[in-house]
VOVO-618821 format. One record per residue (C-alpha): residue number from 1; residue in one letter; x, y, z. Coordinates in steps of 0.02 Angstrom, whole numbers, plus 32768, in hexadecimal, padded with zeros to 4 digits. Example, Ala and Ser with C-alpha at 12.3 -4.5 7.8 and 13.67 -1.06 7.14 Angstrom:
REM VOVO-618821
<1 a <8267 7F1F 8186>>
<2 s <82AC 7FCB 8165>>
This chain:
REM VOVO-618821
<1 m <101B 9D73 4031>>
<2 r <108B 9E09 3FD0>>
<3 i <1079 9E94 404D>>
<4 l <109C 9F54 403A>>
<5 l <10D0 9FAB 40CA>>
<6 l <10CE A08D 40AE>>
<7 g <10EE A0F0 4137>>
<8 n <114E A0CD 41DE>>
<9 y <111B A02E 425D>>
<10 n <115C A001 4302>>
<11 e <11DA 9F78 4307>>
<12 v <1164 9F00 4363>>
<13 f <10D7 9F07 42CB>>
<14 l <115A 9EFF 4259>>
<15 d <11AA 9E51 42B3>>
<16 d <10FE 9E1F 42E0>>
<17 l <10CF 9E24 4209>>
<18 n <1177 9DE5 41E0>>
<19 t <116A 9D46 4258>>
<20 n <10C8 9D14 41D8>>
<21 t <10D1 9CAC 413B>>
<22 h <10DF 9D7D 40D9>>
<23 v <1142 9DC9 4066>>
<24 v <1153 9E7A 4099>>
<25 f <1198 9EF6 4054>>
<26 h <11AA 9F91 40B2>>
<27 f <11B9 A059 4074>>
<28 p <11BD A0CD 4129>>
<29 n <11E5 A167 40A3>>
<30 r <118F A194 4002>>
<31 s <11CD A134 3F81>>
<32 d <113B A15E 3EF6>>
<33 k <11CC A105 3E5A>>
<34 e <11F1 A07A 3EC1>>
<35 i <1146 A047 3EF0>>
<36 l <10E7 A055 3E3F>>
<37 e <117F 9FC3 3E18>>
<38 i <1135 9F51 3EA1>>
<39 i <1085 9F85 3EAB>>
<40 p <1068 9F13 3E43>>
<41 s <1090 9E78 3E90>>
<42 i <103C 9EAF 3F25>>
<43 d <0F9D 9E5D 3F95>>
<44 i <0F77 9EC4 4030>>
<45 v <0FCA 9F79 4043>>
<46 v <0FD1 9FCD 40C7>>
<47 v <0FD5 A09C 40EE>>
<48 r <0FF5 A121 4142>>
<49 s <100D A1CF 414F>>
<50 p <1061 A239 40CF>>
<51 h <1063 A19A 4063>>
<52 i <0FDF A199 3FEA>>
<53 i <0FA1 A116 3F70>>
<54 s <0F8E A16E 3EB1>>
<55 d <0F1D A14F 3E33>>
<56 e <0FAF A100 3DCA>>
<57 m <0FF5 A090 3E62>>
<58 i <0F25 A041 3E5C>>
<59 k <0F33 A02D 3DB7>>
<60 s <0FD5 9FAE 3DA0>>
<61 a <0FA5 9F78 3E3E>>
<62 a <0F70 9ECB 3DE7>>
<63 q <0F4F 9E79 3E84>>
<64 l <0F24 9EDA 3EF0>>
<65 k <0EA4 9E96 3F6A>>
<66 w <0EA2 9F06 4017>>
<67 i <0EEC 9FB1 4057>>
<68 l <0EF0 9FD8 410C>>
<69 r <0EF7 A080 4131>>
<70 a <0F33 A094 41D5>>
<71 g <0EDE A121 4214>>
<72 s <0E40 A171 41C8>>
<73 g <0E50 A1FC 414F>>
<74 t <0E4F A1A2 4096>>
<75 d <0E7F A22C 4031>>
<76 n <0F1F A1FA 400B>>
<77 i <0ED9 A165 3FBA>>
<78 s <0E8C A175 3F02>>
<79 p <0DDC A146 3F06>>
<80 l <0DFA A0F5 3E73>>
<81 y <0E16 A049 3EED>>
<82 k <0D53 A044 3EEA>>
<83 e <0D4A A029 3E25>>
<84 r <0DC9 9F93 3E50>>
<85 g <0D7A 9F34 3EB2>>
<86 i <0DFE 9F4B 3F47>>
<87 e <0DB2 9F49 3FFF>>
<88 l <0DFA 9FD4 4062>>
<89 f <0E01 9FC6 4114>>
<90 c <0E1E A063 4197>>
<91 f <0E5C A048 4257>>
<92 p <0E40 A0E8 4299>>
<93 e <0E94 A0B3 4356>>
<94 n <0F0A A150 434A>>
<95 s <0E60 A1C3 4371>>
<96 r <0E6F A1DF 4437>>
<97 s <0F35 A1FE 4405>>
<98 v <0EE6 A294 4380>>
<99 a <0E63 A2C5 43FF>>
<100 e <0EE8 A2EC 44A4>>
<101 l <0F50 A345 442F>>
<102 v <0EC7 A3A8 4426>>
<103 l <0EA6 A3D8 44D4>>
<104 g <0F70 A3EB 44EC>>
<105 m <0F68 A471 4463>>
<106 i <0ECC A4C3 44D2>>
<107 l <0F1F A4BB 456C>>
<108 s <0FDA A4F6 4533>>
<109 l <0F85 A58A 44CC>>
<110 y <0F1C A5BB 4569>>
<111 r <0F98 A5A4 45EB>>
<112 s <1033 A60D 4564>>
<113 l <1094 A573 4584>>
<114 n <1106 A58E 44E7>>
<115 m <1124 A639 4502>>
<116 a <113A A60A 45D9>>
<117 h <11BA A595 45B5>>
<118 l <1221 A61F 453F>>
<119 s <1233 A689 45A7>>
<120 m <125D A62C 4641>>
<121 g <1300 A5EE 45C5>>
<122 r <1311 A6B1 45CB>>
<123 g <131F A6BF 4689>>
<124 e <1294 A735 4678>>
<125 w <11F9 A712 46FD>>
<126 m <1153 A732 46AE>>
<127 k <10EA A70B 4730>>
<128 n <1063 A790 4721>>
<129 q <107F A7A9 467C>>
<130 l <1029 A709 4647>>
<131 i <0F80 A6FA 467E>>
<132 g <0F32 A661 4633>>
<133 r <0E75 A60E 4619>>
<134 e <0E26 A58B 4661>>
<135 v <0DCF A50A 45DA>>
<136 f <0D38 A4F5 467D>>
<137 g <0CAC A53A 4636>>
<138 k <0CD4 A55D 457F>>
<139 t <0C88 A525 44CE>>
<140 i <0CF0 A4AD 4473>>
<141 g <0CA3 A4BD 43C1>>
<142 i <0CB2 A40A 435A>>
<143 i <0CCA A412 4285>>
<144 g <0CBD A359 427B>>
<145 y <0C8C A2DA 4306>>
<146 g <0CC9 A232 42B9>>
<147 n <0D48 A1CA 4328>>
<148 i <0DB8 A246 436A>>
<149 g <0D2A A2C8 4376>>
<150 q <0CBF A25E 43DC>>
<151 i <0D61 A24E 4447>>
<152 l <0D83 A2ED 4466>>
<153 g <0CC0 A314 4485>>
<154 d <0CCC A294 452E>>
<155 l <0D6F A2CE 4549>>
<156 s <0D40 A39C 454F>>
<157 n <0C98 A36D 45A7>>
<158 g <0CFF A31B 463A>>
<159 l <0D66 A3C1 463E>>
<160 g <0CBD A42C 4655>>
<161 m <0CB8 A45F 45C1>>
<162 k <0C13 A47D 4555>>
<163 v <0BFF A3FF 44B6>>
<164 i <0BB7 A456 4409>>
<165 v <0BE3 A3F7 4361>>
<166 t <0BBB A413 42AD>>
<167 d <0BCB A375 4242>>
<168 h <0B4E A336 41B3>>
<169 s <0B2E A27A 41EB>>
<170 s <0B0A A2BD 4294>>
<171 h <0A4C A25E 427C>>
<172 k <0AA9 A1B6 4287>>
<173 s <0A94 A14D 430A>>
<174 q <0B44 A145 434E>>
<175 k <0B5C A1E8 4359>>
<176 r <0AB0 A208 4384>>
<177 e <0AF6 A1AA 4441>>
<178 a <0B98 A201 443B>>
<179 l <0B38 A29C 443C>>
<180 e <0AD2 A27E 44A2>>
<181 r <0B5A A24E 452A>>
<182 v <0B9D A2ED 451A>>
<183 k <0B01 A343 4526>>
<184 a <0B3F A39C 449E>>
<185 t <0AEC A424 4414>>
<186 v <0AE7 A407 4358>>
<187 l <0B0F A4A7 42FC>>
<188 n <0B1F A4E5 4251>>
<189 l <0BCB A532 422A>>
<190 e <0BAF A5E9 4232>>
<191 s <0B66 A5D1 42F1>>
<192 l <0BDC A552 4328>>
<193 l <0C53 A5D4 42F2>>
<194 g <0C0B A668 433E>>
<195 t <0BDD A608 43CD>>
<196 a <0C89 A5AE 4415>>
<197 d <0D21 A5D4 4467>>
<198 i <0D85 A540 440B>>
<199 v <0D55 A50A 4380>>
<200 v <0DAA A468 433E>>
<201 l <0DAC A425 4293>>
<202 t <0DB2 A355 4277>>
<203 v <0D52 A33F 41DD>>
<204 p <0DA3 A2E9 414F>>
<205 l <0DEB A36E 40B1>>
<206 t <0D6A A367 4034>>
<207 s <0D42 A3D8 3FAD>>
<208 s <0CAD A40A 4010>>
<209 t <0D34 A42F 40A4>>
<210 h <0DC8 A470 4033>>
<211 h <0DE8 A50C 40B4>>
<212 i <0D44 A522 40FF>>
<213 i <0DB1 A5A7 4175>>
<214 n <0DCF A62C 410B>>
<215 g <0DBB A6E3 412A>>
<216 q <0D16 A6D9 4116>>
<217 t <0CF0 A64E 4197>>
<218 l <0D87 A690 420C>>
<219 g <0D2C A73B 421C>>
<220 m <0C98 A6F0 4271>>
<221 m <0CFC A6BE 42FA>>
<222 k <0D0C A6FE 439D>>
<223 s <0D8B A76E 43A7>>
<224 d <0DE2 A70D 4456>>
<225 a <0DA4 A649 43E2>>
<226 l <0E3F A5CE 43DF>>
<227 l <0E46 A554 4335>>
<228 i <0E8D A4BC 434E>>
<229 n <0EA1 A447 4295>>
<230 v <0EDA A3A9 42AC>>
<231 g <0E73 A36E 4222>>
<232 r <0ED7 A3A4 4161>>
<233 g <0F36 A421 4141>>
<234 g <0EC7 A456 40C3>>
<235 l <0E40 A47C 4120>>
<236 v <0E7A A51A 4150>>
<237 d <0EA7 A5C0 40F6>>
<238 t <0F4F A5C5 4133>>
<239 a <0F5E A68F 410E>>
<240 a <0EBF A6C2 412A>>
<241 l <0EDE A66D 41D8>>
<242 y <0FA0 A6C5 41E7>>
<243 n <0F3B A761 41B6>>
<244 n <0ECA A762 4238>>
<245 l <0F32 A721 42C4>>
<246 k <0FB1 A7A5 42A5>>
<247 n <0F42 A82A 42C0>>
<248 r <0EF9 A7E6 4354>>
<249 l <0E5E A7B6 4306>>
<250 l <0E60 A70D 4351>>
<251 g <0E97 A6DA 43EE>>
<252 g <0F0B A643 43B1>>
<253 a <0F29 A5AF 434B>>
<254 g <0F5B A4FA 436A>>
<255 l <0FAA A49F 42CF>>
<256 d <0FBD A3FB 42A8>>
<257 t <0F9D A3D6 41F3>>
<258 h <0FBE A458 417F>>
<259 e <0FAF A47C 40BA>>
<260 q <1055 A440 4084>>
<261 e <10CA A3A7 40D4>>
<262 p <1144 A3A3 4107>>
<263 t <1119 A45A 4128>>
<264 s <119D A4D9 4102>>
<265 t <11B0 A573 4188>>
<266 h <1120 A5E2 4183>>
<267 p <1119 A693 41E6>>
<268 i <1071 A658 4236>>
<269 f <10F2 A5E5 42AE>>
<270 e <1147 A66B 42E6>>
<271 l <10CB A6BD 4334>>
<272 p <108E A6B7 43EA>>
<273 s <0FED A687 43E4>>
<274 v <1013 A5EF 437C>>
<275 i <103F A526 43A2>>
<276 a <107D A4BA 4316>>
<277 s <10B1 A411 4311>>
<278 p <10DD A3A1 4275>>
<279 h <103D A32A 4258>>
<280 i <104F A2D3 430A>>
<281 g <0FA4 A2A9 433C>>
<282 a <0FA7 A1E7 4314>>
<283 q <104F A1E4 434F>>
<284 t <1056 A19A 4419>>
<285 q <10A7 A0EE 442B>>
<286 e <0FF6 A0BA 446A>>
<287 a <0FAE A0E2 43AD>>
<288 k <101D A092 4349>>
<289 n <1013 9FE5 43C5>>
<290 r <0F61 9FED 43BF>>
<291 i <0F62 9FF3 42FC>>
<292 g <0FEC 9F71 42EB>>
<293 t <0F71 9F0B 4348>>
<294 m <0ED2 9F17 42E7>>
<295 i <0F3F 9F2F 422A>>
<296 l <0F81 9E7C 4255>>
<297 l <0EE7 9E25 429B>>
<298 k <0EA3 9E6F 41FF>>
<299 v <0F41 9E13 41A4>>
<300 k <0F12 9D7A 41DD>>
<301 e <0E52 9D76 41B8>>
<302 i <0E94 9DA1 410B>>
<303 t <0F01 9D13 4102>>
<304 e <0E94 9C93 4153>>
<305 l <0DF6 9CD2 40CF>>
<306 q <0E70 9CA7 4050>>
<307 t <0EB8 9BFE 4086>>
<308 k <0E00 9BD3 4094>>
<309 n <0DDA 9C10 3FE2>>
<310 e <0E5E 9BC9 3FA3>>
<311 t <0E3F 9B1D 4002>>
<312 k <0D8D 9B24 3FBA>>
<313 s <0DD1 9B48 3F02>>
<314 i <0E4B 9AB6 3EFB>>
<315 i <0DB4 9A30 3F51>>
């Protein structure tokens, strides 16, 4: 098999893949021109952000049969793969890492940890000024109850939070079970925004969810609410969010995804009520190990199936 790896992967995964009888091409950083030159001869593409598989790449990929997505979001993959009969497999084994980052952001914002750390560096003792809040008893509103949302719901419930959800497919049996497990209430978007102390975005970016958080929907939220975005940057109108935070119309925001990535400097990052990170939700050793293991198993499965089919055709 000729395999194209797009993105960063740990050394164990790379070593295991290279020990098999595969020809592996690895592009840790985006290099679309070079990828276009090599992709016509590729059987399998393994991709993770920030790489994209463009329309042009799919059209040029004469031999491509499988795309393995290290993660769950597919907005970086051209939908043309469906027309070409290419199979897509997603590996959302990073979901717990993302959910834990959400909790980290919430706790950091509620306890002003950034401000506390910076004040200590300045030699200040702000013990009486930094009065925080507990998460116990708060209502967390999760927009999008997929893999990440469900793990976040479980963790939040364990911390004594009430879980409310907006999800267009909450009627599906697996999601119903996950909702019942934490006694979650399903609400429409407007009701969730007006009720939640913390709003978390884990929904995919589509034409219908682009800027789902904008000037109008921000106005529906409580003035002391937190907004956490670990979905995609395009879910939030950053300019509108900055305006609300600057004017103290919102309690705070945690932003791991951004409208432009890599993002340039933005005044929103200078606000004390904001904690931002460079899309690191999935960047844990454990997530990388789990994803690597699952992808290796899938490559093995594909190789064995291909060998079996070739043997049958010879016979």
